[in-house]
N, C-alpha and C positions, 0 to 999 in steps of 0.2 A: 626367397625362402629363409625364414629365421629358424635355425636349428633348435631342437628341443634338448636342453641339457639334461642328461639322463644318468641315473646311478643304478648299479646292480647290487643286490644284497648278498650275493655269493658268486664265486667263480669256480664252482665245480663243473660237472658236465653240462648242466643246464645253462649256466652263464657263459661258459667257454664255447659251447657248441650251438645252442639254440637262440641265444640273445646277442652276445657281443658281435658276431660277424654281421648281423643284419643292422645293428645300430651303427656300425662303421660303414656299411655299404650304402645305407640310405642317407642322402644329403640333408634330410629333414631332422636328423638326430646327431647329437654329439655325446659320445660315451665319455662322461667326465669323471665319474668316481666309481669305485668298487669297494665294498666292505669285505676286507680280507683279514680274518682273525689272526692268522699266523704268518704264513709265507706270502709275500707279494708276487703271486704268479702273473696276475693280469698285466702289471706294468712291464713284465719281461716280454710280453707279446705286443702290448699297446703302450709304448713309453710315454705318451702324452697324458695318460690318465692319472688320476690321483687315487692312491691306495690308502684307505683309512682303517683304523683299528676299532673305532666305536661307531655305532649306528647314529649317535647324536651328531657326529661330524657331517653326516649327510642331511639329517633332519634340520640342522641349524644353518645349513648353507643356502643362502637366499638364491643362488644361481641355479640350483637344482630344481627343475620343474617336474620331472617324471622319475618315479622309482619303480624298479622291477623287483617284486617280492618273489624271488626264486629260491627260497629256502624250504626245508622240509614242511610238509603239510600241517603238522601240529603247530607250527609257528606262524602260519599265514594270518590268522586273525589278529594276533597281538601286533605283529610288525606292520600289517596293513593299517590297523587302527592308528598306530603312531604316525605313519606316513600321511594318512588323510588328515589327522589332527594338525599336522605341520603345514597343511594347505597345499600339499603336492598331489599331482595325479599319480595313479597307481595301476600297474599291471600285475596281476596275481597269477602265479603258476597254477596249473591244475594239481590236485583238486582245489577248488576255490577256498573252501574251509572244511573243517571236520564236521560241523553241524549246520543245519539249515538256519538255526537261530543266529549263529555267528555271521553267516552270509547276509542275512537280512539286516543285521546291525550295520555291517559295512556298507551296504547299499544306502541305508538311511543316512549314515555319516557322510558319505560322498555327496549326497544331495544337499545336506545342510552346509557342507563346506564349499559347495559350488565347484567341485573338481571332478575329473573324469576317472572312471573305474572300469576296468576290463579284465576278463579272465583269458589267460593264454591257452587257447585250444588250437595249437598249431597244426594238428592232424586234419583240420578242415581243408588245409592247403596241400595235402599229399596228392600226388598225381593219381594214385589208385582210387582214392575216395572221390576226387573230382570227376573221374571217369564214371564211377558208379552213380554219382549224383546226376550227371548228364544223362546217363542211360535211364535212370528212374524217372526223369522228367520228360523223356522223349516220347513216351507212349508206346514204344515198340514192343513192350512186354504185355501190353494191356493193363488190366488192373492188377497191381502187385498184391499177392495174397500171402506170401511168405518171404522172409529175408533172414539171412544168417550171416553174422559178422564175427570173425575170429581175430584175435591178436595173440598169436601163439609163439612160444619159444621152446628151445630145448636147453634147459639149464637146471640141473638137479641139485647143484651146490648152492649154499647160501651166499647172498651178496655181501661183500666187504663193507658196504654202506650200512652201518648199524641202524640208522633211522628207518631203513626199509625192512629190517628183520626183527626189531624189538617190538613187543606187544604194547605199543603206545598209540594214542589216538592218531588216526590218519595213516597208519602203517598197513602193509598188506597189498595184495595184488588188486583188490577191488578199488582201492583209493589210488593206486598207481596207474594201471592201464584201463580200469573201468571208466574213468572220465572220458577217455578217447572214444571208446565204443559207444557209450551212452550219448555223448554229444553228437556223434555222427548219426545215430538213430533218430535223435530229436530233430536234427537239421533236415533229414529226409522225410520223416513221418509225423513229426509233432509229438506232443505229450501223450503218453498212453493212458488207457482207462484203468489198467491194473498191471501188477507185476508179480511174478513168482521167481524165486531164486534158490539155487543150490550153491552154497559157498563152502569150500573145504580146505583143509590143510593136509597136504600129501607128501611133501618132501621130507626126507629123514632129517630130524633135528629142527624142523621149522616150527615156529610158535605163532606165525601169522598166516592169514589166508593166502593161498597160492594157487587156487584153482576155483573158477566160478563159471556158472551158467545162469544167465538171466533170460527170462521169457517175458516179453512185453506184449500185452494184449491191447488190440485195437478192435473196432467193431467187426471187421472182416479179416484184418491183417494180423499175423503173428510174427514177431521179430525175436530171434535168438541171438544173444551176445555171449561169446565164450572166450575164455583166456586161461592159459595154464603154462606150465614149464616142462611138460612131458610130451611135446609134439616134435619128434625127431624128423619126421617126413612132412614137409609143408603140404597143406591142403589149401583150397581156395579161401582167401581171407574174406571175400564177399560173394554171396550168392543171392540172386534175386529170382523169384519164381512168380510168374504172372499168368493171366488167363490166356495169353497168346504165346508165351515162350519164357526162356530163362537166360540168365547172364551170370557168368562166373569170372571173377577177377582175383589175381594174386595180390598180396601186399608186397609191392616192389618199388615204392618210392625211394629214390637214391639220395635224397637230401641229407639225411642223417649220416649215411656212409661217407658222403663227400665232405661234409662239415668235419667229421672226425679225422679225415685225411688232410684237413687244412685248406681245402678248396674254397675260394671265396664265392658267395652267392651272386656276385656280379660277373662271374666268369661265363664264357661262351658255353652254350648247351646246358645251362643250369636247369635241374629238375626234370630232365628228359630220361624216361625209363628205357631200358633195352627193349627193342622191338619184340623179342621173344616173350616178353611178359604181357603182351596184349591180352585183353579179356576175350572170352568166348561167348558169342551170341548165337542162340538157336531159337528162332521165332518164326511166326507166320506173318506175311505181308500180303498186300493185294496182289503182288506178283507171284506169290507162292512161298514155300518154306525156304528159309535161308539158314545156313550154318557157316559162320565166318568169324575170324578175329576182328576185334573192334579197336580202333586207334585209341591210344592212351593220351589223356590230357597232360599238360605240363604243370608240374607242381612248383610252388614258390612260397615259402614262409614270409618272404619280404612283403607280400600283399597284406599280411596282418599288420605290419608296422606302417605300411602306407596308409591303411585305414585309421590306425592310431593317430598318425600325424593329422589327418583331416578331422578326426574327432576333437583333438586338443586345439588345433589352430582355427578350425572352421565350424566347430560345434556340430559336426556330422555324427551320424549314428555309430555307436561302438561296434567294432567287428565281432566282439563277443560281449554281450551285456552282462551286468550283474544278475539280472533276472534269469538269463540262460545258465549262469553258474549256479544259481540257487536251484533251478530245476534238476541239474545233475546231482547235487548233494541230496536233494529230496529223494531222488530215485535210489541213491546209494543207501540212505537211511532205511527206506522201505525195503530194499533188497536184504539188508541185514535182518530186519524184523521178519521178513518172509522166510528166510533160511532158518532162523531160530525157531519159529513157530510152525514151519513146514506147511504153509498155507499161502493162498493167493491174497495179496494186499490190494484192495480197491483204492484207487487214487482220485476218483471223481464221484 
């Protein structure tokens, strides 16, 4: 196995928590460089890496094969464009880009350069979503007619991360947490026929959207995606309602918590939720009605990087393609249009 020499474009929470630990845990990668504009924090944790002050030092380094663009959304297009032009593979954090046109340009550029391009949608590998995905495919609920996904928090104060709170392109909750919810809906149900959105600003002093509800229309199915900062008491993060029964599941994946605590993803019992967070199934079977807890799948973001390794070294399918990233941004743009015009936007 020849390791893929990799660079990160920042070492904030994204680089420190969601990328570096997996690049170090997977034998197919070498975390070689990090772009750190001021304080070299990464090298204090990983002494073998190279901390650079200029992006050009990464772009001009022939040993770097893969660059993770994990900077604020507004910078994704420009930085990824430079990475691709340098002939390097790229992973781009969500949201892929601010606009669909930008995303399409990056897809075309990657094709022309003959390099791999993928969007980092790590929540596909959450234990809770994997459990919901398995339940949706099991047929135990019959035909699914309604689904509702939440990504809720209770945090009424503004974030100290200015790029999240200033009214700049790509800021706000829809671009921050929206890509997670939209991606999960697309994975389970495909691209919708139409969308309606209610996007609001409700926190005192906020100048960006911080509460949204999206309604995705399918021929018979309706999917609601909701997120906000005023949910003190947790409610089920996932609910599926079908012709035979229903399933409820909390958002309880432990990976982010453990990564924040410095636990390595190659540790024993990685990605295993507490048993008390199991989902609740109430449905009808040939043997009769059942009401019971349902075992949770094991989550592991390392599976994303495993797929990236095979994509780069073996030309395998991307774990999250540019086209999938484009679909998410397209729905975000349509949601903004819907909310402003207060009407359903038809997509097909």
